[in-house]
Structure formats: C-alpha cells, structure tokens
N, C-alpha and C positions, 0 to 999 in steps of 0.2 A: 504494500500500500504506500502511496505517497500522498502527502498533504501539501497543498499549494495555496498560499495566501496571496490574494491579489487585491490591490486597492485602486479605485478610480475616484475622480472628483465629480460631484454633482454641480448643478448650476450655481449653488451658493458657496462653492469652493470648500465643501465639507468632505472629509476623507471617509470613504466607506471601505470596509475590509470584507472580502469574500473568502471563504474557505472551500476549496474544491476537494472533495473526497471521493476517490474512485480507485479501483484496483484493476490493473491489467494482468490477467491471469494466463498461465501457460496453456491450459486446456479446459474447456467447459464440459463437465461430466454430463452424459446422457443426451447431448445435443450434436455430437460429432462435429464440433467446431474445429476450424483449422488451428493448428498449433501456432502459438505466438512465439516469435523469436526471443531468445534470451536477451536480446537487445532491450526488450521491454521488461526490465528487471523490477520485480515487486519488492525486492529486498531494500529497505531504506538505508541499510548500512553501506551497500555498494552503489546506490544511486540516491544521493542526498536530495531532499526536497528543495524545490526552488521557493525561497521565502522572500517576500517583499515586505518592507516596513511600511509604516503609515505615511511615509513621505514619497512612496513610490509613484511613478508616473508611467503610463502606457502610451507609447508613440508608434506611429506608422513608420516603416523604413523609408528613409529619404532617397535611397538609391532608385533610380528610374529604370524600369525594365521595358524592353521593346517587345511586348507581347501583342498578339491580336486580341484586343479588348472588345468583347461583345457589348452591344448597346443596352441590353436588358439587365436589370438588377432585381434582387429580391431580398426581403428581410428574413433572416434565419437565426435560430439559436447558435451560439458560439461556445465551443468547449476548448479551453487552452491546455497545452501540455508543455513540459520542459523541452529544450532544444534537441535532446537525444531521442525524442519519440515522434519525429516527423512521420506523417502518413502520406504515401505517394499514391497516385491513381492506380487502380487495379489491386492494391494491397488490402488484405483483410487483417482485422485486429479484433480481439475480444476484450470487452470492458465489463467490469463489475461496478455498476452504479448503485450506490446505497444511501447517499445523503438525500434528504427530502427535495431540495431544490433541483437536484439533477435527475431525480425521478420525474419531477415536473417538466424538466427539459425534455426528457424522453417522451412523456405524454404529448407534449406539444409537437415534437418531431413526428411522432407516429400518426396523430389524429388531425393535425392542422397543417403540417408542412410536408406531406407526402413522404414521410420517413426520412427527411433530410435535415442535416445540420452541418455546421462548419467546424472542422478540426484544424486548429492552428497552434503554432508554437510561440512561446515567449522567449525572445532572444535578448539577454542583457547587453546593452550597448554603451553603458557608461554611467557616470554620476553627474548630476547638476546640483551643486551645493550639497544639501542633505538628502536629495532625492535620487532614487534609483530609476533610471530610464530603461524601459524595455520596448522592443519593437515587436509588433505583431507580424510574424513572417510565416512563410511556407504554409499558407492556408489551402485547405483541400476540402472540397465538397464531399461529405460522407453520406452514404445511404445505409439505413438499418436493414440488414438482411434477415436476422433472426433475433428473437427475444425469448428468454426463459425467466418467468417470474420466480423469485425466490422468497423465502420467509423474510429475509432482509435484502431488499433491493432487487436487482435483476441482472442477468447476464445478457449482454448485448453484443451481437456480431455485426461489425460495421465494415464497409468497403469504401475505399477512396474512389471517387468518380472522376474528378477533374480539378485543376487548380482554380482558385478564385482569389479575388482581391477584396479585402474588407474596405469599404468606402467610408463607413461611419459606424460608430457605436450608438445604438438606440436606447438601450437600458442596461443597468447593472444589477438590478434586483428583480426576481430572486436569482437570476442567472443572466449572463451576458447575451445580448442579441445585437445584430448589426445588419446593415445593408451591404450586400456583396454582389459582385459581378464576375462573370467567367473570364479566365485568362487562358488563351490557347496559342499554340505555336503559329508563327508566320511561315506558311509552307511556300517556299520560293523555289523548291527543287523540282527536277523532272519527275513526273509521277511514276514513270517506269522504273527509274533508278530508286525511288523511294520504296516502291513495293518490292523490288528485288532485295533491298536491305532488310525489309520486314521479314521476307521469306527466309533469308539467311539467318536472322536472329531466331526465328521460330524453330528452324532446324537445329540450331545449337541448343536451344532450351529443351527440345525433345530429347536430344542426346544426354543432356544434363539430368533430366528426369529419369531416364533409363538407368543411369549410373546410380542415382540416389536410391532407386528401388533395390538394386543389387547390394548396396552397402548394408552390412550387418552392424547394428548398434545395440548397446545394452538396453535392458528394459527401462532403465531410468531415463534414457534419452529418447525423446520422441523423434520419429523419422520426419524430416522436413520435406514436404512435396508441395509447397505452396506455389511454385513457379507454374506448374501445369494448370492449376486452378486459375491463376491470374491470366495466363494466355487465353484460356477458354473464355473467361469473362470478357477480355479485351476484344475478342473476335465476334462477340454477340452483337446482334442488331439491337441497340438500345434506343427505344422510342418511348418518349413520355412527354406529353404536352406541358407537364409541370416543370421540367428542367431540360428541355431539348437543347436550349442554347448553351447549357453547361457541360454537355457531353462532348469530349474531344473526339477527333477522328480516330479511326481504327489504328492507323499508323502511330499516332501519338500515344494511344493507350498501350499498344504492344511495346513501345519504347520504354515504358516503365516496368514491364512485367518481369524483367530479369533481376530487378532490385529486391530480391527476396533472400532470406537466410536459407542455407542449405545444410544438409546433414553433415556432421563432422566439422563444422566451422569452429574455429578457435575464437577467443576473445578479440584478438587482433584482426581476424577476418571480419568480425561483426563491426568493429570500429571503422574499418575501411569501408564496409558496406554503408555505414551511416554517413560517411563523408561523401560517398558517391550519390546517395539519395538526396542530400542537400544540394549537391552540384547539379543533379538532374532536375530538381525543382526550379533551379535558377535558369537553366538553359532554355532558350526560346526557339531553337531550331530542332526539328524532329530528327533529321539525319545526324546531327551532332550527338543527340541523346541515344540514338540507335548505336552509334559507335561506342559510347560509354557503356551501354548495356552489353554489347558484344564483347567488350574487354572483360567485363565482370563475368559473363557466362564462360568465356574461355579460361579464365583463372579458376573458376569453380570446377570446370571439367577437369583441368589438370590436377587440382587438389583431390578430387574424388577418385580419379584414375590412380593416383599414387596410393591413396588409402586402400583401394581395391586390390592393388598389386601386393601391398603388405598383407592384406587379409588372405589372399591366395597362398602366400608363402607360409602363413601361420597354419593353414589347413593341411599342408604337406606332411 
C-alpha cells in the first residue's frame, strides 16, 4: 500500500490536503486478472510514499510537446500516482481501491463516465520558497475492464487507452476531476513503411511470447505474458461514441505494446523498462516509438533465450 498526500488551493487560497489510499496488487484472486509487474511494488519500504506538505503546489509541465491535439475535450475523474507507476496505452494494471472517496470515483467512472478516468503521475520539479512544485505528467486515459467488489473496497482492472493532456482542474473534493483532451502522434511517415514496422514488431512480440511460455519459473513467480494481451487489444477495432477521439491509431497502440514486464526480468531490467515507458510517452512520432519498442523486444528475446539455454543445461 502506498499513501499519497496531495494539496491544492481553492479560490480563497486555503490549502486542502487529500489522502489517496489504494493498493496495487500482484494478482487478483478469482478474477484471472493479469499479473502486475513488480515495478508496481506495494511494499512501502522499497517504494516510499510521495508526500506533499501543506505548502505544496501542483503545476502543469511547461515543456511544449508537438502532439496532434484533438479539438474535443471532456471532464473526467483524475487519479494521481508516483512517477514510477506511469500507465502506457495498451497496458493493464490492477488496483485495490478502498478509501470512500475513491470508491466514489469508481462509481462515477462506471455509471457516469463510460468506465473512464485519467491516470497521471506527479513529477516533483523543484521548490519555490517553502512550496513543493509538482507537474502533472504522463496522463493516460484509462478504461475499467473488470471490477470485483470486496468486503473492503474493490479490485479494479484498468487498461490504458491513449495519452491525454489535462487542460484544467475542476474540483479537488472528494477527488480530483479535470478537463482533458486527447494527444496523438503526428503521422508524417509513409503508410506502407509504417505498417511494415508494425508487422515487424508484432512478429518479434510473438517470438517473445513463445519464449516466455517455455520458461520455467518457481511457483512464487508469476509467469508474465502481458505482451500478447496488449497486442491483441491494440489490434481490436475500438469504436465508442463516448471516446472515439481519444483512441489512437492501431499503429500507435501497437507501438506501446512491447513496454511490458517479462518473465525472469531483474530489478535493473524493470528500471530500464520504466525509463523506456517514460520516453515512449514523450515521443510524438509513431515510427520512433516502434523503434524503441523493437529494441526493448529484442533485448527481452535475448534475455529469455539465455535463460532458456541455462534451463536446458540444468535439465541434462
């Protein structure tokens, strides 16, 4: 579990403090949820909570990005996370929401917002006097795929849909809401070349998944096969009048699919994956991101091939 205190200022310049309480769990029993990467560590000792004091201020990043910005915008609930828990399009994550205000956020998302909310990270950017300034970065539209009600709270399976920009914060009680608009790549490349690169990445990810299935792991270690699921989702025809402008192209969705944890990954591998995910969220060109993902896929294939070779020697 991690606890995150966030403060915002109302129109009378009074400081309000919110406490976000949720747990990101490794596996949801009885729902066959996808396994969450160890990157999303629920141990507060190894992943200290992001704490803001009463002088904290939340800012938007000043860096300008050259994205294709759609004209439409919508007001949605916002759920902040530490910088090491960015959600990328096509990725799945399981949350345990148990504080009343976030159960209320869940209810609004399910019954008023077409199962949608925005997952974003708070990035500390410095100090201004006694104030801690944080930027709202790496915002991703999330759709709720499954919910299991518990005696205390609920298990919620979410998936990243596409990147968004937070235009404005609308309210801070009982939880954050804001106006958001979609951010999508500027596709300037040859369509034939683009789809060729997409096919090449899909082939690599198919090979990666085949190796993962062959790898033997201890009972304590869950087999990671999220990549196949992400590719399958990325290729689906996603049509919804409620968020059609927020859905990226198939090529853009596939370009994120390789950014998943794999079986046998070390802590350093997961840290490198985290860096690549942040980099991919900033990239505005689909081909460039496909190249990033291809490099990640090839490294993972090499790592799994080496582990399988060692596994074969041990069986002799």
